[in-house]
C-alpha positions as CSV (number, residue, x, y, z in Angstrom):
1,X,83.8,-55.2,58.2
2,X,85.7,-58.4,58.3
3,X,85.9,-60.3,55.0
4,X,87.5,-63.4,53.6
5,X,91.2,-63.2,54.1
6,X,92.4,-66.8,53.7
7,X,93.1,-67.3,50.0
8,X,95.6,-70.1,50.5
9,X,94.5,-72.9,48.2
10,X,93.7,-76.3,49.5
11,X,95.1,-79.4,47.7
12,X,91.7,-79.9,46.1
13,X,91.5,-76.3,44.9
14,X,95.2,-76.2,43.8
15,X,94.5,-79.1,41.3
16,X,91.8,-77.0,39.6
17,X,93.7,-73.6,39.8
18,X,96.8,-75.0,38.0
19,X,94.8,-76.0,35.0
20,X,94.9,-72.9,32.8
21,X,93.7,-73.5,29.3
22,X,91.5,-71.6,26.7
23,X,87.8,-72.4,26.5
24,X,85.0,-72.8,29.0
25,X,85.1,-74.8,32.2
26,X,82.8,-75.4,35.1
27,X,83.7,-75.7,38.8
28,X,80.9,-77.3,40.8
29,X,81.3,-76.8,44.6
30,X,79.4,-77.6,47.8
31,X,78.6,-74.8,50.3
32,X,81.8,-73.9,52.1
33,X,84.1,-75.6,49.6
34,X,86.0,-72.4,48.8
35,X,84.5,-71.5,45.4
36,X,85.2,-67.8,45.9
37,X,88.8,-68.5,46.9
38,X,89.2,-70.7,43.9
39,X,87.8,-68.0,41.6
40,X,90.1,-65.4,43.0
41,X,93.2,-67.5,42.6
42,X,92.1,-68.8,39.2
43,X,91.8,-65.3,38.0
44,X,95.3,-64.5,39.2
45,X,96.8,-67.3,37.2
46,X,94.8,-66.6,34.1
47,X,95.9,-63.0,34.1
48,X,99.5,-64.1,34.3
49,X,98.9,-66.7,31.5
50,X,97.3,-64.1,29.1
51,X,99.9,-61.5,30.0
52,X,102.7,-63.9,29.1
53,X,101.0,-64.5,25.7
54,X,100.8,-60.8,25.1
55,X,104.5,-60.5,25.9
56,X,105.5,-63.3,23.5
57,X,103.4,-61.6,20.8
58,X,105.1,-58.3,21.6
59,X,101.6,-56.8,22.1
60,X,100.9,-53.7,24.2
61,X,97.2,-54.6,24.3
62,X,96.0,-55.0,27.9
63,X,94.5,-58.3,29.2
64,X,90.8,-57.8,29.7
65,X,89.0,-59.7,32.5
66,X,85.4,-59.7,33.7
67,X,84.1,-61.1,37.0
68,X,80.3,-61.3,37.3
69,X,78.1,-62.3,40.2
70,X,74.4,-62.1,40.8
71,X,73.9,-59.7,43.6
72,X,75.4,-56.4,44.6
73,X,76.5,-57.4,48.1
74,X,78.6,-60.3,46.9
75,X,80.0,-58.1,44.1
76,X,81.4,-55.7,46.8
77,X,82.8,-58.6,48.8
78,X,84.5,-60.2,45.8
79,X,85.9,-56.9,44.5
80,X,88.0,-56.5,47.6
81,X,89.2,-60.1,47.7
82,X,90.2,-59.9,44.0
83,X,91.9,-56.5,44.2
84,X,94.2,-57.8,47.0
85,X,95.2,-60.8,44.9
86,X,95.6,-59.4,41.3
87,X,99.3,-59.2,40.2
88,X,100.8,-56.1,38.7
89,X,100.4,-55.8,35.0
90,X,98.5,-54.2,32.0
91,X,95.0,-55.4,33.0
92,X,91.5,-54.0,32.5
93,X,89.5,-55.7,35.2
94,X,85.7,-55.4,35.7
95,X,83.9,-56.8,38.7
96,X,80.2,-56.3,38.6
97,X,76.7,-57.8,38.7
98,X,75.3,-58.9,35.4
99,X,72.4,-56.4,35.5
100,X,74.6,-53.4,36.2
101,X,77.2,-54.4,33.6
102,X,74.5,-54.8,31.0
103,X,72.8,-51.6,32.0
104,X,76.0,-49.6,31.6
105,X,76.9,-51.4,28.4
106,X,73.6,-50.6,26.7
107,X,73.7,-47.0,27.6
108,X,71.6,-47.0,30.7
109,X,68.2,-47.7,29.0
110,X,64.9,-47.3,30.8
111,X,64.1,-50.7,32.4
112,X,60.4,-51.8,32.7
113,X,59.6,-53.2,36.1
114,X,57.6,-56.1,34.7
115,X,54.4,-54.8,36.5
116,X,52.4,-55.6,33.3
117,X,53.6,-59.2,33.5
118,X,52.4,-59.3,37.1
119,X,49.1,-57.9,36.0
120,X,48.7,-60.6,33.3
121,X,49.6,-63.3,35.8
122,X,47.0,-62.1,38.3
123,X,44.3,-61.8,35.6
124,X,44.8,-65.3,34.3
125,X,46.2,-67.4,37.2
126,X,42.7,-68.9,38.1
127,X,41.9,-69.7,34.5
128,X,45.3,-71.4,34.0
129,X,44.9,-73.2,37.3
130,X,48.3,-72.3,38.9
131,X,49.0,-70.2,42.0
132,X,50.0,-66.6,41.3
133,X,53.4,-66.8,42.9
134,X,54.3,-70.0,41.0
135,X,52.9,-68.8,37.7
136,X,54.9,-65.5,38.0
137,X,58.2,-67.4,38.5
138,X,57.3,-69.9,35.7
139,X,56.9,-67.0,33.3
140,X,60.2,-65.4,34.4
141,X,61.8,-68.8,34.0
142,X,60.7,-69.5,30.4
143,X,61.4,-65.9,29.3
144,X,64.9,-66.1,30.6
145,X,65.6,-69.6,29.3
146,X,64.6,-69.0,25.6
147,X,65.4,-66.3,23.1
148,X,62.2,-64.5,22.1
149,X,62.0,-66.2,18.7
150,X,62.2,-69.6,20.4
151,X,59.8,-69.2,23.4
152,X,57.4,-71.8,21.9
153,X,60.1,-74.4,22.5
154,X,58.7,-74.2,26.1
155,X,55.8,-76.5,24.9
156,X,58.0,-79.5,24.5
157,X,61.1,-78.9,26.7
158,X,62.0,-80.5,30.0
159,X,61.5,-78.0,32.7
160,X,65.0,-78.2,34.1
161,X,65.2,-76.7,37.6
162,X,61.5,-76.3,38.2
163,X,60.5,-79.3,40.2
164,X,57.7,-81.8,39.5
165,X,54.9,-80.0,41.5
166,X,52.7,-78.4,40.5
167,X,52.5,-80.4,37.3
168,X,52.6,-78.2,34.1
169,X,51.1,-80.2,31.3
170,X,51.3,-79.2,27.6
171,X,47.7,-77.7,27.7
172,X,48.8,-75.5,30.7
173,X,52.0,-74.4,28.9
174,X,49.9,-73.5,25.8
175,X,47.7,-71.3,28.1
176,X,50.7,-69.7,29.7
177,X,52.1,-68.7,26.3
178,X,48.7,-67.6,24.8
179,X,47.4,-65.7,27.8
180,X,50.5,-64.2,29.3
181,X,53.9,-64.6,27.6
182,X,52.9,-63.7,24.0
183,X,50.7,-60.7,25.1
184,X,53.4,-59.5,27.4
185,X,56.1,-59.6,24.6
186,X,53.7,-57.9,22.1
187,X,52.8,-55.2,24.7
188,X,56.6,-54.4,25.2
189,X,57.1,-54.2,21.4
190,X,54.2,-51.9,21.0
191,X,55.2,-49.7,23.9
192,X,58.9,-49.8,23.0
193,X,59.8,-51.0,26.5
194,X,62.8,-53.1,27.7
195,X,62.9,-55.3,30.8
196,X,66.0,-57.0,32.2
197,X,65.6,-60.1,30.1
198,X,65.4,-57.9,27.0
199,X,68.7,-56.4,28.1
200,X,70.3,-59.8,28.3
201,X,68.9,-60.7,24.8
202,X,70.3,-57.5,23.4
203,X,73.7,-58.2,24.9
204,X,73.6,-61.7,23.4
205,X,72.9,-60.4,19.9
206,X,75.7,-57.9,19.6
207,X,79.3,-57.8,20.8
208,X,80.5,-54.8,22.8
209,X,83.7,-56.3,24.3
210,X,86.4,-58.9,23.7
211,X,87.2,-60.2,27.2
212,X,90.1,-62.7,27.4
213,X,89.0,-63.9,30.8
214,X,85.5,-64.3,32.3
215,X,84.6,-65.7,35.7
216,X,80.9,-66.1,36.5
217,X,80.2,-66.8,40.2
218,X,76.9,-68.3,41.4
219,X,76.1,-69.3,37.9
220,X,73.1,-71.3,39.0
221,X,71.2,-68.0,39.5
222,X,71.9,-66.7,36.0
223,X,69.4,-67.3,33.2
224,X,70.3,-69.0,29.9
225,X,69.9,-65.6,28.1
226,X,72.4,-64.0,30.6
227,X,74.9,-66.8,29.9
228,X,74.4,-66.3,26.1
229,X,75.1,-62.6,26.6
230,X,78.3,-63.3,28.5
231,X,79.6,-65.7,25.9
232,X,79.0,-63.2,23.1
233,X,81.4,-60.8,24.8
234,X,84.6,-62.9,24.7
235,X,87.6,-62.7,22.5
236,X,88.4,-65.4,19.9
237,X,90.8,-67.0,22.4
238,X,89.4,-66.9,25.9
239,X,89.1,-68.6,29.2
240,X,85.7,-68.7,30.9
241,X,85.0,-70.2,34.3
242,X,81.6,-70.9,35.6
243,X,81.3,-71.4,39.4
244,X,78.1,-73.3,40.2
245,X,76.1,-75.2,42.8
246,X,72.5,-75.8,41.9
247,X,72.0,-77.0,45.5
248,X,72.1,-73.3,46.4
249,X,69.9,-72.0,43.5
250,X,67.3,-69.5,44.9
251,X,65.9,-67.9,41.7
252,X,63.6,-69.3,39.0
253,X,66.4,-70.4,36.7
254,X,67.2,-73.5,34.8
255,X,69.2,-74.3,31.7
256,X,71.4,-76.8,30.1
257,X,75.0,-75.9,29.1
258,X,74.4,-77.0,25.5
259,X,71.3,-74.8,25.0
260,X,73.2,-71.8,26.3
261,X,75.9,-72.5,23.7
262,X,78.5,-73.6,26.2
263,X,80.6,-76.8,25.6
264,X,81.6,-78.4,28.8
265,X,83.7,-81.5,28.4
266,X,84.7,-84.0,31.1
267,X,88.3,-82.6,31.2
268,X,86.9,-79.1,31.8
269,X,84.5,-80.1,34.5
270,X,85.7,-80.0,38.1
271,X,84.1,-80.5,41.6
272,X,85.0,-79.2,45.0
273,X,83.5,-81.4,47.7
274,X,85.2,-80.7,50.9
275,X,83.5,-78.1,53.2
276,X,86.2,-75.9,54.7
277,X,84.0,-73.2,56.1
278,X,81.5,-75.0,58.4
279,X,82.2,-77.2,61.4
280,X,80.6,-80.6,61.0
281,X,77.9,-79.6,63.4
282,X,76.9,-76.6,61.3
283,X,77.1,-78.7,58.1
284,X,74.8,-81.3,59.6
285,X,72.2,-78.7,60.5
286,X,72.1,-77.4,56.9
287,X,72.3,-80.9,55.5
288,X,69.0,-81.9,57.1
289,X,67.3,-79.4,54.9
290,X,69.1,-80.4,51.8
291,X,67.8,-83.9,52.2
292,X,64.5,-82.4,51.0
293,X,66.0,-81.1,47.8
294,X,66.4,-83.0,44.5
295,X,70.0,-82.4,43.2
296,X,71.1,-82.5,39.5
297,X,74.6,-83.0,38.2
298,X,75.5,-79.3,38.9
299,X,74.5,-79.6,42.5
300,X,76.9,-80.9,45.2
301,X,75.5,-82.3,48.5
302,X,77.1,-81.0,51.8
303,X,79.8,-83.2,53.2
304,X,78.7,-84.6,56.6
305,X,81.6,-85.5,58.8
306,X,81.6,-86.7,62.4
307,X,81.1,-84.0,65.0
308,X,84.3,-82.0,65.7
309,X,85.3,-82.2,69.3
310,X,85.1,-78.8,71.0
311,X,83.0,-77.2,68.2
312,X,79.8,-75.4,69.3
313,X,76.4,-77.1,68.8
314,X,74.0,-75.0,66.9
315,X,71.2,-73.4,69.0
316,X,67.5,-73.1,68.4
317,X,65.8,-70.4,70.6
318,X,62.1,-70.8,71.4
319,X,60.2,-67.8,72.8
320,X,59.0,-64.3,72.0
321,X,61.1,-62.2,69.6
322,X,62.3,-59.7,72.2
323,X,63.6,-62.6,74.3
324,X,65.4,-64.0,71.3
325,X,67.1,-60.7,70.7
326,X,68.0,-60.3,74.4
327,X,69.6,-63.8,74.4
328,X,71.6,-63.0,71.2
329,X,73.0,-59.7,72.5
330,X,74.2,-61.5,75.7
331,X,75.7,-64.2,73.5
332,X,77.6,-61.6,71.5
333,X,78.9,-59.9,74.7
334,X,80.0,-63.1,76.3
335,X,81.1,-65.4,73.5
336,X,82.1,-63.2,70.5
337,X,85.4,-61.4,70.1
338,X,84.1,-58.6,67.9
339,X,87.6,-57.2,67.3
340,X,88.4,-60.4,65.4
341,X,85.1,-62.2,64.7
342,X,82.1,-61.3,62.6
343,X,78.4,-61.7,63.3
344,X,75.8,-61.9,60.6
345,X,72.1,-61.3,61.5
346,X,70.2,-62.8,58.6
347,X,66.5,-62.7,57.8
348,X,64.6,-63.8,54.8
349,X,62.7,-60.5,54.5
350,X,65.2,-58.1,56.1
351,X,63.0,-57.3,59.0
352,X,65.5,-55.6,61.4
353,X,63.7,-52.6,62.9
354,X,63.5,-53.8,66.5
355,X,66.9,-55.5,66.3
356,X,68.5,-52.2,65.2
357,X,66.9,-50.4,68.1
358,X,68.3,-53.0,70.6
359,X,71.8,-53.0,69.0
360,X,71.9,-49.2,69.3
361,X,70.8,-49.4,72.9
362,X,73.5,-51.9,73.6
363,X,76.1,-49.7,71.8
364,X,77.0,-52.5,69.4
365,X,78.0,-51.1,66.0
366,X,76.6,-52.7,62.9
367,X,76.4,-52.2,59.2
368,X,73.6,-53.1,56.8
369,X,75.1,-54.8,53.8
370,X,72.0,-55.8,51.8
371,X,72.2,-54.3,48.3
372,X,75.5,-52.5,48.9
373,X,77.8,-52.4,45.9
374,X,80.9,-51.9,48.0
375,X,81.9,-54.0,51.0
376,X,81.8,-51.7,54.1
377,X,85.0,-50.3,55.5
378,X,85.4,-49.7,59.3
379,X,85.6,-51.7,62.4
380,X,81.9,-52.8,62.8
381,X,81.8,-56.5,62.6
382,X,78.1,-57.0,63.0
383,X,76.2,-57.2,59.7
384,X,72.5,-57.1,58.9
385,X,71.6,-58.9,55.7
386,X,68.7,-60.6,53.9
387,X,69.1,-64.3,52.9
388,X,69.4,-63.4,49.2
389,X,72.2,-60.9,49.8
390,X,74.0,-63.3,52.0
391,X,74.8,-65.7,49.2
392,X,78.5,-66.2,48.8
393,X,79.4,-64.4,52.1
394,X,80.6,-65.9,55.3
395,X,80.6,-64.9,58.9
396,X,82.0,-66.4,62.1
397,X,78.7,-66.4,63.8
398,X,75.3,-66.5,62.0
399,X,72.1,-65.5,63.9
400,X,68.7,-66.1,62.2
401,X,65.9,-65.3,64.6
402,X,62.2,-64.5,64.0
403,X,61.9,-67.4,61.7
404,X,58.1,-67.3,61.0
405,X,55.9,-68.9,58.5
406,X,55.2,-65.4,57.0
407,X,58.9,-64.7,56.4
408,X,59.9,-68.2,55.2
409,X,56.9,-70.3,54.1
410,X,57.1,-74.0,53.7
411,X,54.1,-75.7,55.4
412,X,51.7,-75.3,52.5
413,X,54.1,-77.0,50.0
414,X,55.3,-80.6,49.6
415,X,58.4,-82.4,48.6
416,X,59.0,-82.0,44.8
417,X,57.5,-78.5,44.8
418,X,60.1,-76.0,43.6
419,X,58.8,-73.4,46.0
420,X,59.3,-75.8,48.9
421,X,62.8,-76.7,47.7
422,X,63.7,-73.1,47.2
423,X,62.7,-72.3,50.9
424,X,64.9,-75.3,52.0
425,X,67.8,-74.1,49.9
426,X,67.5,-70.6,51.3
427,X,67.6,-71.6,54.9
428,X,70.3,-74.1,54.3
429,X,72.4,-71.5,52.5
430,X,71.9,-69.0,55.3
431,X,73.0,-71.5,57.9
432,X,76.0,-72.5,55.8
433,X,77.3,-68.9,56.0
434,X,78.6,-69.6,59.5
435,X,82.1,-70.7,60.5
436,X,81.8,-71.1,64.3
437,X,78.2,-71.0,65.4
438,X,74.6,-70.8,64.3
439,X,71.7,-69.5,66.3
440,X,68.1,-69.9,65.1
441,X,65.0,-68.6,66.8
442,X,61.3,-68.8,66.6
443,X,58.1,-67.9,68.4
444,X,55.8,-70.9,69.1
445,X,52.7,-71.0,66.9
446,X,54.3,-68.7,64.4
447,X,57.4,-70.7,63.4
448,X,58.3,-71.7,59.8
449,X,57.4,-75.3,59.1
450,X,60.9,-75.7,57.7
451,X,62.2,-75.8,61.3
452,X,60.5,-79.2,61.6
453,X,62.8,-80.4,58.7
454,X,65.9,-79.9,60.8
455,X,67.7,-82.9,62.2
456,X,66.8,-82.8,65.9
457,X,70.2,-84.3,66.8
458,X,72.0,-81.3,65.1
459,X,71.0,-78.6,67.6
460,X,70.1,-77.9,71.2
461,X,66.8,-76.0,71.9
462,X,66.7,-73.3,74.5
463,X,63.6,-71.7,76.0
464,X,64.0,-67.9,76.3
């Protein structure tokens, strides 16, 4: 499967990469601005920097580096990119997801699936006055943001990253803590159970490693407790780089750098703003959705340039799903050089059963990359992937068909609602995976309301 091969830094990236200094820094970057490229090249220079320090100290101790990302698919993608760009030397390099890294570090403990938390949410949502799905993510958010002994700080804190709708007043917060969070924490203590947040807390409270270098990709989807865990595993002298764009946050997260114990100063804060991946036409299609999202200082809006002459105009297919699939297969046969170009079929829920049947019938080879720890080898350049697993990846052509209100809701929410903004971020992020062309598709009467948020001048609609 084709992967990122161009790791030549742009002038904007080169300015950041050259700055190698101990401490923590943050690189904020818009979609398509080359954050993964920057991370790979930054790692290379930091390995050389710490290796030179070892040599001057006449030390045989290896340089230890950790690269973490949020999902397994991106981990496999980055692993190959980094391995091809790491210089020779005495290095111990770990590339992993946070959860797998913590799981192995803690001796592979049994992890509770949080089903009891879901039970408490369902039992008390009506009394608290919040929808089940929102209340569930609110509990996950506060448990991940605060250490267990400080969860009551939720009563007075700003709810960073959670939107303004639904409103969560102090009385509601008190009910959430009293009816759900405290009972859930007590139940886990009584039953001697550990969930993923507990694993992060345990990592934060005891040092297992002394990493010289740490790079955290997609930092916006890490919780504050996970960041605390990472910072507890660094050597006295260390270089830690956080790659972040809260415009692409798709999980119930929210933190301030200070509360996570991370000091970010103006001279250690950088921003990548130029979109090198997408054509202006593709960036404008994604940008229409991002107009619905409130950005904070860690978010970077997409750069919207004038249309590029000769670049393809994104397509929106209107018709039954089988007709959408038929059009897409003809498009691949007639407009895609599969020997050199990649195609990503993306779907918010990963519903690919019918598509796989048709790809098999058409004798078009494909791979399913959702949840895979290793980037697939081989010549198949068609990938099937969920939106969540597509984060950080790129494809020459992105096809997102069957966009229904069931798969990607948005109509029942309003601007300012974190659930609505998350749906907008998801679709915008999926669109922004494309380098050459984007194809969307829907069946009339079943389409996601988010399609009505697209800039009508940014695509051409085709009846199929």
